[in-house]
C-alpha positions as CSV (number, residue, x, y, z in Angstrom):
1,M,-171.7,175.4,21.7
2,A,-171.3,172.0,21.8
3,G,-169.1,170.2,24.1
4,R,-166.8,167.0,22.6
5,A,-165.6,163.9,24.2
6,D,-163.1,161.4,22.1
7,R,-162.9,158.2,23.9
8,H,-161.9,154.8,22.9
9,A,-163.8,151.7,23.1
10,A,-162.0,148.9,25.6
11,G,-160.1,146.8,22.6
12,D,-161.2,148.8,19.7
13,P,-158.4,151.5,18.7
14,R,-161.3,153.2,16.8
15,A,-162.1,156.4,18.8
16,L,-165.8,157.1,19.4
17,D,-166.8,160.1,19.1
18,I,-169.0,161.6,21.3
19,R,-170.9,165.4,20.0
20,I,-172.8,166.8,23.1
21,R,-175.0,169.2,21.3
22,A,-176.8,172.5,22.3
23,G,-179.8,171.4,24.8
24,D,-178.8,168.0,25.4
25,R,-178.5,166.6,28.3
26,V,-176.0,164.3,29.8
27,A,-176.1,161.9,33.1
28,I,-172.3,161.1,34.4
29,I,-172.9,158.4,37.2
30,G,-170.8,156.3,39.6
31,R,-169.0,156.3,42.7
32,S,-166.3,158.8,44.6
33,G,-163.1,159.1,42.8
34,T,-164.7,156.7,39.4
35,G,-163.7,160.2,37.5
36,K,-167.0,161.8,37.3
37,T,-165.6,164.9,38.0
38,T,-163.0,165.1,35.6
39,L,-165.2,163.9,32.8
40,A,-167.6,166.8,34.2
41,R,-165.1,169.6,33.5
42,S,-163.5,168.2,30.3
43,L,-167.4,168.0,28.6
44,I,-168.3,171.3,29.9
45,D,-165.1,173.5,29.5
46,P,-165.9,174.5,25.7
47,Y,-168.4,176.8,26.9
48,P,-168.0,180.1,27.1
49,R,-171.2,180.9,29.2
50,A,-172.1,178.2,31.8
51,L,-173.1,178.0,35.4
52,A,-171.9,174.5,37.8
53,L,-174.1,174.1,40.6
54,D,-171.7,173.0,43.9
55,P,-173.6,171.5,46.8
56,K,-171.2,170.1,48.4
57,R,-168.3,173.1,47.7
58,R,-165.9,171.0,46.2
59,L,-165.6,171.7,42.9
60,Y,-162.7,173.2,41.1
61,L,-162.9,174.9,37.6
62,P,-159.9,176.7,37.0
63,G,-160.5,180.4,36.0
64,W,-164.4,179.8,37.0
65,Q,-166.0,182.8,39.4
66,A,-167.1,181.2,43.3
67,L,-170.8,182.9,43.6
68,E,-172.1,182.0,47.0
69,G,-176.0,182.1,47.1
70,A,-178.3,182.2,44.9
71,V,-178.9,185.7,45.5
72,A,-175.0,186.1,44.1
73,V,-176.2,183.8,41.5
74,A,-178.7,186.0,40.0
75,H,-177.0,188.9,40.4
76,G,-173.7,187.7,38.9
77,W,-173.7,185.8,36.5
78,P,-174.2,185.6,33.7
79,S,-173.6,189.7,33.3
80,G,-170.7,190.0,35.7
81,W,-169.4,186.2,35.4
82,P,-170.0,184.3,32.5
83,R,-168.6,181.4,33.5
84,A,-169.8,180.9,37.5
85,I,-169.1,178.5,40.0
86,G,-172.6,178.4,42.1
87,R,-172.4,177.3,46.6
88,P,-174.9,177.7,48.5
89,A,-174.5,180.4,51.2
90,M,-173.6,179.3,55.0
91,L,-177.1,177.9,56.5
92,E,-178.9,177.9,52.9
93,D,-181.3,175.4,52.3
94,A,-179.9,173.1,49.7
95,R,-183.2,172.2,47.4
96,T,-184.3,175.9,47.8
97,W,-180.6,176.8,46.1
98,L,-181.2,174.9,43.7
99,E,-184.5,175.9,42.4
100,A,-183.2,179.4,42.4
101,C,-180.4,178.4,40.2
102,C,-182.2,176.6,37.8
103,R,-184.8,179.0,37.4
104,R,-182.3,181.6,36.8
105,A,-180.7,179.6,34.7
106,Y,-183.8,178.8,32.3
107,Q,-184.3,182.8,32.7
108,V,-180.5,183.0,31.4
109,A,-181.1,180.1,28.6
110,A,-178.7,180.0,26.0
111,C,-176.3,177.9,28.4
112,A,-175.1,174.8,30.2
113,V,-175.5,174.0,33.2
114,L,-173.5,171.1,35.6
115,V,-175.1,169.8,39.0
116,D,-172.9,167.8,40.9
117,E,-173.9,165.1,43.3
118,L,-177.5,165.7,42.2
119,A,-178.6,163.1,45.0
120,G,-177.6,165.3,48.3
121,I,-180.1,167.6,47.4
122,I,-183.6,166.4,45.2
123,T,-185.5,162.7,45.6
124,A,-187.1,160.9,42.9
125,S,-190.2,161.4,44.7
126,S,-189.8,165.3,44.7
127,P,-187.3,166.5,41.7
128,G,-188.6,170.3,42.2
129,V,-190.4,172.6,39.4
130,W,-187.6,174.1,38.6
131,F,-184.4,171.7,38.5
132,E,-187.2,169.4,36.0
133,T,-187.9,172.7,33.8
134,L,-184.5,172.8,33.0
135,L,-184.7,169.6,32.0
136,T,-187.9,169.3,29.9
137,R,-188.5,172.9,28.3
138,G,-184.6,173.6,28.3
139,R,-183.7,172.5,25.3
140,D,-186.5,174.4,23.6
141,T,-186.6,178.3,24.8
142,E,-186.9,181.0,22.9
143,R,-183.8,182.4,23.6
144,G,-181.6,179.1,23.1
145,P,-181.8,175.3,24.3
146,I,-179.5,174.7,27.6
147,T,-177.2,172.2,27.5
148,T,-177.7,170.2,30.4
149,F,-175.0,167.7,33.0
150,V,-175.9,165.6,36.1
151,C,-174.1,164.1,38.3
152,T,-174.4,161.4,41.3
153,Q,-173.6,158.7,42.6
154,R,-176.9,157.0,43.9
155,P,-179.0,157.2,40.5
156,R,-181.2,155.2,42.6
157,R,-182.4,158.4,44.8
158,I,-182.8,160.8,41.8
159,P,-185.9,160.5,39.5
160,L,-185.4,157.9,36.4
161,T,-186.6,160.3,34.0
162,V,-183.3,162.1,34.7
163,L,-181.4,159.3,33.0
164,S,-184.5,157.9,30.0
165,E,-184.6,160.6,28.3
166,A,-180.6,161.6,28.5
167,E,-179.5,162.3,25.1
168,H,-175.8,160.8,26.7
169,V,-175.4,158.5,29.8
170,F,-171.6,157.7,31.6
171,V,-172.1,155.5,34.1
172,F,-168.3,154.7,36.2
173,D,-168.6,151.8,38.6
174,L,-171.2,152.0,41.5
175,N,-171.6,151.1,45.1
176,T,-174.7,148.7,45.4
177,R,-176.5,145.9,43.3
178,Q,-179.7,148.1,43.6
179,D,-177.7,151.3,42.1
180,R,-176.9,148.7,39.6
181,D,-180.3,147.4,38.7
182,Y,-181.7,151.0,38.6
183,I,-179.4,151.7,36.0
184,A,-179.9,148.8,33.4
185,D,-183.5,150.1,33.9
186,V,-182.3,152.4,31.4
187,I,-179.5,150.9,29.3
188,G,-180.6,147.1,29.2
189,E,-177.2,146.1,30.8
190,F,-175.4,146.9,33.0
191,W,-171.7,145.2,34.1
192,R,-168.4,147.0,36.0
193,P,-166.2,148.6,33.6
194,R,-163.1,145.9,33.6
195,T,-160.4,148.9,33.9
196,A,-159.6,151.8,36.8
197,H,-161.4,154.9,36.2
198,A,-163.1,153.2,32.4
199,A,-166.8,154.1,32.2
200,L,-169.9,153.2,30.4
201,Y,-171.3,155.0,27.5
202,W,-174.9,155.1,26.2
203,R,-177.3,156.6,24.6
204,P,-180.5,155.7,23.0
205,E,-179.8,154.7,19.2
206,L,-177.2,152.4,20.8
207,D,-178.3,148.4,20.8
208,G,-176.6,148.8,24.3
209,P,-173.9,150.5,26.0
210,V,-170.4,150.6,24.7
211,E,-167.1,150.2,27.4
212,L,-164.4,153.5,27.0
213,L,-161.2,153.7,27.9
214,P,-160.4,155.9,31.0
215,I,-160.5,160.1,30.1
216,R,-156.7,161.3,29.2
217,T,-156.1,164.3,31.8
């Protein structure tokens, strides 16, 4: 099932139709408070079978069931709760938890997965086997494709392939020049959106990024 974001290009009254197809990879990037979570909620909400991974334990999705720990995800999703928010259990290692949850999502397939604040869990030099498997093979599983959404505040701390191989990249304002330069390696250029909570949107077939007005909530 595809998600959809209808937003307007800044300075252009025409709608920019952004369709998220099953199996697409979506990167949502920006400093805290710029609108990443709001956008992620709107994009993942249409999926009837979805897992949102919340290492910082602050994501809220109305009607979704919270599952504490990798074991709870393995046993409770999707059979018990088709739409769930997974969080690490008390004292559970976040990297081990993420790997176990990504493995579960790959086994289930035909679903959507959102990883919130990815830079707090993995590094560019050590992304994790099952996380990479989810991104590289998740679109081609026999049981159906996995649509992945990845949010991060600090893009330069995650593998460049997460961004360069994404079908859709949304970039809100960033904290540092290093992060902006890192993004420029993917989309070719970067400038700060001119309106609060606006974002740049890029996909591979575009010549360059398009500035989008804030999403309406």
